[in-house]
C-alpha positions in Angstrom: 17.5 61.3 -11.6 18.9 59.0 -14.2 18.5 56.1 -11.8 14.9 57.0 -11.0 14.2 57.1 -14.8 15.7 53.7 -15.2 13.6 52.3 -12.4 10.4 53.9 -13.8 11.2 52.4 -17.2 11.8 48.9 -15.6 8.5 49.4 -13.7 6.5 50.3 -16.7 7.9 47.5 -18.7 6.9 45.0 -15.9 3.4 46.5 -15.6 3.2 46.3 -19.4 4.2 42.6 -19.4 1.7 41.7 -16.6 -1.2 43.4 -18.6 0.0 41.8 -21.7 0.0 38.3 -20.0 -3.5 38.9 -18.6 -4.7 40.0 -21.9 -3.4 37.0 -23.5 -5.0 34.8 -20.9 -8.3 36.4 -21.4 -8.2 35.8 -25.2 -7.3 32.2 -24.5 -10.1 31.7 -22.3 -12.6 33.2 -24.3 -11.6 31.2 -27.4 -11.3 28.0 -25.6 -14.4 28.1 -23.6 -16.7 29.9 -25.8 -15.7 28.7 -29.4 -14.2 25.2 -28.8 -13.7 22.6 -31.6 -12.3 20.0 -29.5 -15.2 17.6 -29.7 -15.2 17.9 -33.5 -11.5 16.9 -33.4 -12.2 14.1 -31.1 -15.0 12.7 -33.4 -12.6 12.6 -36.2 -9.9 10.7 -34.3 -12.6 8.2 -32.9 -15.7 7.6 -34.8 -14.3 8.6 -38.1 -11.1 6.8 -37.8 -11.9 3.8 -35.9 -9.5 1.8 -33.7 -5.9 3.2 -34.0 -3.6 0.3 -33.3 0.0 1.3 -34.4 0.6 0.7 -38.0 -3.1 -0.3 -38.6 -5.4 1.3 -41.4 -7.3 3.1 -38.5 -4.1 4.6 -37.1 -3.1 6.1 -40.6 -6.8 7.3 -41.1 -6.2 9.3 -38.0 -2.7 10.3 -38.5 -3.4 11.5 -42.0 -6.6 13.6 -40.9 -4.4 15.2 -38.2 -1.7 16.0 -40.5 -4.1 17.6 -42.9 -5.9 19.5 -40.2 -2.8 21.0 -38.6 -1.8 22.0 -42.1 -5.2 23.9 -42.5 -4.5 25.5 -39.1 -1.4 27.1 -40.7 1.3 25.1 -39.0 4.5 24.3 -41.1 6.8 21.2 -41.3 3.8 18.9 -40.9 4.8 15.4 -41.4 4.3 11.7 -40.6 7.9 11.5 -39.3 9.4 7.9 -39.0 11.0 7.1 -35.6 12.3 3.6 -36.3 11.2 0.2 -36.9 8.1 -0.8 -35.2 6.6 -4.0 -36.9 3.7 -5.2 -38.7 0.2 -3.6 -38.4 -3.0 -5.6 -37.7 -6.8 -5.1 -37.7 -9.7 -7.2 -36.9 -12.2 -7.6 -40.0 -14.9 -9.8 -38.4 -15.8 -11.2 -34.9 -18.7 -13.2 -34.2 -19.0 -15.7 -31.3 -22.0 -17.4 -29.7 -22.7 -20.5 -27.7 -24.9 -23.0 -29.3 -25.1 -25.8 -26.7 -26.3 -26.5 -24.0 -28.6 -23.7 -25.4 -27.9 -20.4 -27.6 -26.6 -17.3 -26.2 -24.5 -14.4 -27.7 -21.0 -13.7 -26.4 -19.2 -10.4 -26.2 -15.9 -11.2 -27.7 -13.1 -9.2 -29.3 -9.9 -10.6 -31.0 -6.6 -10.0 -29.2 -4.2 -7.7 -31.2 -1.8 -9.6 -33.5 -3.6 -12.8 -33.5 -4.8 -14.9 -36.2 -8.2 -15.9 -37.7 -10.3 -18.7 -36.6 -10.2 -21.0 -39.5 -11.0 -18.1 -42.1 -14.6 -19.2 -42.2 -17.7 -19.5 -40.0 -17.4 -22.5 -37.7 -20.9 -23.8 -37.0 -20.3 -26.2 -34.2 -17.1 -26.7 -32.0 -16.8 -28.0 -28.5 -15.0 -25.8 -25.9 -12.3 -27.7 -24.0 -11.4 -26.3 -20.4 -7.8 -27.0 -19.3 -6.7 -26.7 -15.6 -3.2 -26.4 -14.4 -1.3 -24.9 -11.6 2.2 -24.3 -13.2 3.9 -24.8 -16.6 5.0 -28.3 -15.6 1.3 -29.4 -15.2 0.4 -27.6 -18.4 3.0 -29.4 -20.4 2.5 -32.9 -18.7 -1.2 -32.8 -19.0 -1.9 -31.1 -22.3 1.0 -31.6 -24.7 -0.5 -33.1 -28.0 -4.0 -32.8 -26.8 -5.3 -29.2 -27.9 -4.3 -28.9 -31.6 -7.1 -27.7 -33.6 -9.5 -27.4 -30.6 -11.1 -24.4 -28.9 -9.6 -24.0 -25.6 -10.3 -21.9 -22.4 -8.1 -22.0 -19.3 -9.6 -22.3 -15.8 -10.1 -18.9 -13.9 -10.3 -18.5 -10.3 -11.9 -15.0 -10.7 -15.4 -14.4 -9.4 -17.6 -11.3 -10.1 -18.5 -9.2 -7.1 -21.1 -6.5 -7.0 -19.6 -2.9 -6.9 -21.2 -0.3 -4.6 -19.1 2.5 -5.8 -19.8 4.7 -9.0 -17.6 3.9 -11.9 -16.8 7.7 -12.3 -15.4 10.1 -9.9 -13.5 13.4 -9.4 -10.7 14.2 -7.1 -11.9 15.4 -3.7 -10.5 18.5 -2.0 -8.9 16.1 0.5 -7.3 14.0 -2.2 -5.9 17.0 -3.9 -4.6 18.5 -0.7 -2.7 15.2 -0.1 -1.2 15.5 -3.5 -0.2 19.1 -2.9 1.5 18.3 0.4 3.4 15.3 -0.7 7.0 15.4 0.2 9.9 14.5 -2.2 10.7 10.9 -2.4 13.9 10.3 -0.6 13.9 6.5 -1.0 16.8 5.2 -3.0 16.1 3.8 -6.4 16.2 0.2 -7.0 14.8 -0.9 -3.8 15.1 -4.7 -3.7 12.1 -5.4 -1.5 9.3 -7.1 -3.3 5.8 -7.3 -1.7 3.9 -10.6 -1.9 1.5 -8.9 -4.3 4.2 -7.9 -6.6 5.7 -11.4 -6.5 2.4 -12.9 -7.2 1.8 -10.6 -10.2 5.2 -11.5 -11.6 4.5 -15.2 -11.2 1.2 -14.8 -13.1 3.0 -12.8 -15.8 5.6 -15.5 -16.1 3.0 -18.3 -16.4 1.1 -16.2 -19.0 4.3 -16.0 -21.1 4.8 -19.7 -20.9 1.2 -20.2 -21.8 1.6 -18.3 -24.9 4.7 -20.2 -25.9 2.7 -23.4 -25.3 -0.2 -22.3 -27.6 2.4 -21.4 -30.3 3.7 -24.9 -30.2 0.6 -26.8 -29.8 -1.5 -24.9 -32.3 -5.0 -24.8 -31.0 -7.8 -23.3 -33.4 -9.0 -20.8 -31.0 -8.2 -19.5 -27.5 -10.9 -17.9 -25.4 -9.7 -15.9 -22.4 -11.0 -13.1 -20.0 -9.5 -10.5 -17.7 -11.0 -10.5 -14.2 -11.5 -6.6 -14.2 -14.3 -6.9 -16.9 -17.8 -7.2 -16.0 -21.3 -5.9 -17.2 -20.1 -6.5 -20.9 -16.9 -4.5 -20.6 -13.9 -6.4 -22.1 -10.5 -5.4 -21.4 -8.4 -6.5 -24.4 -4.9 -5.7 -25.5 -2.5 -8.1 -27.5 -2.1 -11.7 -27.6 0.5 -12.1 -30.5 3.7 -10.4 -31.5 3.9 -7.4 -33.9 7.5 -8.3 -34.9 8.0 -8.2 -38.7 8.7 -12.0 -38.8 6.4 -13.1 -36.1 3.9 -16.1 -37.0 0.5 -15.8 -35.2 -1.6 -18.7 -36.8 -4.3 -19.2 -34.3 -7.4 -17.2 -33.2 -7.5 -15.7 -29.7 -10.4 -13.7 -28.3 -11.2 -11.9 -25.1 -14.6 -12.3 -23.6 -16.4 -10.5 -20.8 -16.2 -12.1 -17.5 -19.8 -12.6 -17.3 -19.9 -14.7 -20.5 -16.6 -16.6 -19.7 -17.5 -17.6 -16.3 -20.9 -18.9 -17.3 -19.2 -21.1 -19.9 -16.6 -22.3 -17.4 -19.4 -23.2 -14.8 -21.3 -25.3 -17.4 -18.4 -27.3 -18.4 -17.3 -27.9 -14.7 -20.9 -29.1 -14.1 -20.5 -31.7 -16.9 -22.3 -29.8 -19.6 -20.9 -29.7 -23.2 -20.5 -26.2 -24.4 -20.4 -25.6 -28.1 -19.8 -22.5 -30.0 -20.2 -21.0 -33.5 -17.9 -18.3 -34.5 -16.5 -16.3 -37.5 -13.4 -14.6 -36.7 -11.0 -12.9 -39.2 -7.9 -10.6 -38.9 -5.5 -9.1 -41.2 -1.7 -8.5 -40.8 0.1 -5.5 -42.5 3.8 -6.5 -42.9 4.8 -4.2 -45.9 5.7 -1.1 -44.0 7.2 -1.9 -40.5 8.3 1.7 -39.7 6.7 3.5 -36.9 5.4 7.1 -37.4 4.6 10.2 -35.4 2.5 13.3 -36.5 4.6 16.5 -36.0 4.0 20.1 -36.8 5.3 23.4 -35.7 4.5 27.0 -35.1 7.5 29.3 -35.8 8.5 31.6 -33.0 8.7 35.4 -33.6 11.5 36.5 -31.4 14.9 36.8 -33.3 16.7 35.1 -30.3 14.2 32.9 -28.7 12.6 31.4 -31.9 15.3 28.7 -31.9 14.0 27.4 -28.6 11.0 25.1 -28.3 7.9 24.3 -26.4 6.8 20.8 -27.2 3.3 19.2 -26.5 1.9 15.9 -27.3 -0.2 12.8 -26.6 -0.3 9.4 -28.0 -2.5 8.7 -31.0 -2.4 5.1 -31.0 -4.9 3.0 -29.2 -6.0 -0.6 -28.6 -8.5 -2.4 -30.9 -11.4 -3.0 -28.5 -13.0 0.4 -29.3 -12.0 3.8 -30.7 -9.6 4.8 -28.0 -11.6 7.8 -26.9 -10.2 8.5 -23.4 -7.0 6.7 -24.2 -5.8 8.8 -25.9 -7.9 10.6 -28.6 -8.8 12.9 -25.6 -5.2 14.1 -25.1 -4.6 14.4 -28.8 -7.7 16.3 -29.3 -6.9 18.7 -26.4 -3.4 19.4 -27.9 -4.7 20.0 -31.2 -7.4 22.2 -29.9 -4.7 24.0 -27.9 -2.8 24.8 -31.1 -6.0 25.9 -32.7 -6.6 28.2 -29.8 -3.4 29.8 -30.1 -3.8 30.4 -33.9 -7.3 31.6 -33.6 -6.4 34.3 -31.1 -3.7 35.7 -33.2 -1.2 35.5 -30.4 2.5 35.5 -31.6 4.7 33.2 -29.3 8.3 34.2 -29.0 9.5 30.6 -28.8 8.7 28.1 -31.4 5.9 25.5 -30.6 5.9 21.8 -31.7 3.1 19.3 -31.5 3.7 15.6 -31.6 1.2 12.9 -31.7 2.8 9.6 -30.9 2.5 5.9 -32.1 3.7 2.9 -30.3 2.9 4.2 -26.8 0.8 1.2 -25.8 3.8 -1.0 -26.6 6.2 0.9 -24.4 6.3 4.6 -25.3 8.1 3.6 -28.5 7.2 6.6 -30.6 8.2 9.2 -28.0 11.4 7.2 -27.2 12.3 7.0 -30.7 11.8 10.6 -31.3 13.7 11.7 -28.3 16.6 9.4 -29.3 16.7 10.9 -32.8 16.4 14.6 -31.7 17.8 14.9 -28.2 19.7 12.1 -26.7 19.9 8.3 -26.0 19.3 7.6 -22.4 21.8 4.7 -22.7 24.8 6.9 -23.3 23.4 10.4 -22.6 25.5 12.0 -25.5 23.5 15.1 -25.9 22.5 16.6 -29.3 22.3 20.3 -29.9 18.4 20.3 -29.8 18.4 18.9 -26.2 19.3 22.4 -24.8 16.7 24.1 -26.9 13.6 22.6 -25.4 12.0 24.6 -22.5 9.4 22.1 -21.6 7.3 19.1 -22.8 3.7 18.9 -21.8 1.7 15.7 -22.1 -2.0 14.7 -21.6 -3.0 11.1 -21.3 -5.1 10.3 -18.2 -8.6 10.2 -19.8 -11.3 12.6 -20.4 -11.2 14.3 -16.9 -10.5 18.0 -16.6 -7.0 19.2 -15.5 -6.8 19.7 -11.7 -3.0 20.6 -11.7 0.4 19.5 -12.6 2.8 16.5 -11.5 6.1 18.2 -11.3 8.1 15.0 -11.8 10.4 16.0 -9.1 11.1 19.5 -10.6 10.6 21.5 -7.5 11.9 24.8 -9.1 9.0 24.7 -11.8 6.4 24.7 -9.0 6.1 28.4 -8.2 6.0 29.1 -11.9 3.2 26.7 -12.6 1.2 27.9 -9.6 1.4 31.4 -10.8 0.1 30.3 -14.3 -2.8 28.2 -12.8 -4.1 31.2 -10.8 -6.5 32.4 -13.7 -8.0 28.9 -13.8 -8.4 28.4 -10.1 -12.2 29.2 -10.4 -12.4 26.2 -12.9 -11.0 23.8 -10.2 -7.3 23.9 -11.1 -4.8 24.7 -8.6 -2.9 21.6 -7.3 0.9 21.5 -7.8 2.4 18.2 -6.5 6.1 17.2 -6.4 4.9 13.6 -7.0 5.6 11.7 -10.1 3.2 9.9 -12.4 4.2 7.3 -14.9 3.2 5.3 -17.8 3.2 7.9 -20.6 5.2 9.9 -22.9 6.6 12.7 -20.7 8.9 10.0 -19.2 10.8 9.9 -22.5 11.7 13.6 -22.3 12.4 13.4 -18.5 14.7 10.6 -19.1 17.1 12.8 -21.2 17.0 15.8 -18.9 14.2 17.8 -20.7 11.4 19.1 -18.3 8.6 16.7 -19.0 5.3 17.2 -17.3 1.9 15.4 -17.3 -1.2 17.1 -16.0 -3.3 15.9 -13.1 -6.8 14.8 -14.4 -10.0 13.8 -12.8 -10.1 10.0 -13.3 -13.8 10.0 -14.2 -14.4 6.2 -15.2 -10.9 5.8 -16.7 -9.7 2.9 -14.8 -13.0 1.2 -13.9 -14.7 1.3 -17.3 -12.8 2.8 -20.4 -9.0 2.2 -20.1 -8.1 -0.4 -22.8 -11.6 -1.8 -23.2 -14.5 -2.1 -25.6 -16.2 0.9 -23.8 -13.6 3.5 -24.7 -15.9 5.3 -27.2 -16.6 8.9 -28.0 -19.7 8.8 -25.8 -17.5 8.5 -22.7 -15.8 11.9 -23.4 -16.8 14.8 -21.2 -17.0 17.9 -23.5 -16.7 20.6 -20.7 -13.7 18.8 -19.3 -11.9 18.7 -22.7 -12.7 22.3 -23.2 -11.2 23.3 -19.9 -8.2 21.2 -20.4 -7.4 22.6 -24.0 -7.7 26.1 -22.6 -5.3 25.5 -19.8 -2.7 23.7 -22.1 -2.9 26.6 -24.5 -2.2 29.1 -21.7 0.8 27.1 -20.4 2.1 26.7 -24.0 2.0 30.3 -24.5 3.4 31.2 -21.1 6.3 28.9 -21.6 6.8 30.5 -25.2 6.8 33.9 -23.7 8.9 33.3 -20.5 12.2 35.2 -20.5 14.1 32.1 -19.3 13.4 28.5 -20.0 11.7 26.2 -17.6 14.2 25.1 -14.8 15.7 21.7 -15.2 16.7 19.0 -12.8 20.1 17.5 -12.7 21.0 15.8 -15.9 20.2 12.0 -15.6 23.2 9.5 -15.7 23.6 7.2 -18.6 21.6 3.9 -18.1 24.3 1.9 -19.8 
C-alpha cells in the first residue's frame, strides 16, 4: 500500500507539472499574440535611435533606451557593461553626391564606416578618375603618385542582371524536411581542400586589402566604390577604414548603388568626362574606446535553481547604411518582448534569466566574445570560471524579421527531443523543425565555443540576404509584425521552460583549448 501511495503521489505531481506547464504556455501565447509591444520596441531601436554602429551616438541612444526600458519592466542589475577595448566610434553627418557632367543626375551614396570627410565642404566640380588594374603590381606601377587629391573609382567587371525571383521567401515544407533529416557532420575539421570559388574569393579579399593600403599611402580625396549585389537603389555598405584607437582615416570613401556606379564607369570608358559635386562629412569619437553590452536580469525563485541561468540575446549594433531593423533590431526587440511577456504574465521562473544585447557583433562577435571571456572561459586556454557550469542554455536571434520555424541544434543531439516537445504548442504557427545542423555568423557561437549550449532559431529569410542585410534598405518598414510577435512568444516559452526544467539542457563534450 505504501508503494502504491508513493506511485500515486508521483503520478499526481507529474500531472500537476504538465497542467502547470500547459497553463504557462497558454498565458505566454495569449500575452505575446494578443497584447504585443514588439513593434513599439523595434521603433525605439530603429527610427528613434538611428544607425547603431558600435560606439556611435546612435548605438548609445539605443543602448540607454533599452537600459531604461528593462529597468521599467522590473529587471535588476541593469547596466551598460564594458567587455573590453573596442576602438573609436564614428558616424556620418552629411552625404550628398551627384554627377554634374556630362549631365546632372543624383547618385545614391553612403559613406563607408570609419572613413573621412570629403574636403569638409561642398565640392562643386571634380572629375572622376577610373583606374584599372589586374593585381597589386599593376596598381602600384601604374598609379603611384597619380591619384593624390583626386576622386577615384576602380574598374568593375560586374554587370546587373534582371532577377526573376521574388526578394522575399519563406522556407518550403521540402526545405524544412531537408533540414530536419540532416545527418551529423562527420567530416574532420580543418579540411584543407579549397574550391576554386573559395580561392577566387580569397584573392579578391587580398587585393582589396592591398588597395586599402594603397589609398592610405597615396591619399586620394574621395574613393567611390560599389558592391555587385546592390541594384535598384540598394547599397550594400560596411566599413572602409579602421576603428582602432590610433587609426588615421583621412580621405572620404562612399559606396554607390550598382546602377549609378556602372553608368559612370560606362561614360568614362566611352571617353566622356564625368564630374561630380559632393558634400560628405563624418565624425570620429575617440574619447571612450571601451565596448559595452546592455545586460539585465530576472532573479529566479527556486532556493536551489536561482543560482543557475538562462541567457538570451541578440546584437544591438548595426551598420550605418540604415537603421539596422532586420539586422538586428528585430532580434533585440524579440528578446526584450520575450522578457516583457514573462513579466506581464506574472510567471515566476525557478532559474534566473539574463538578457544581453551585444555590441561589436558586426566586427566579429566582439561583445559576446568579451562577455564570455569575462564570465565563463577563454576559448584559448579553456580554464573554466565558476559561472560556466551555471548556464543552462543561451538562445540567440539574428536572422532577420522572419518568424521562427525551429531550432538549429549546433550538433547537440540530446537537446533535440526536449526542444521538439517544447515546440508542439507552436506547430500550428509553422514551427516544428529541429535540425542537427549548425548555423554560423552570430553570437551563439561565443557560448558554444566554451561548452555552454548555444542555439540560434531557424527563421524564414524573407528578404534578408537579397535586400536588407547590411544595406540602406534595412529599415523599420521591412519588419513583419506578425512574425516578430510569433518569435517573441516562442522565445518566451523556451526561456520559461528552460528555467523550470528539473535538469539543465544537455551539454556536448567540452571543446579543447584553441591555443
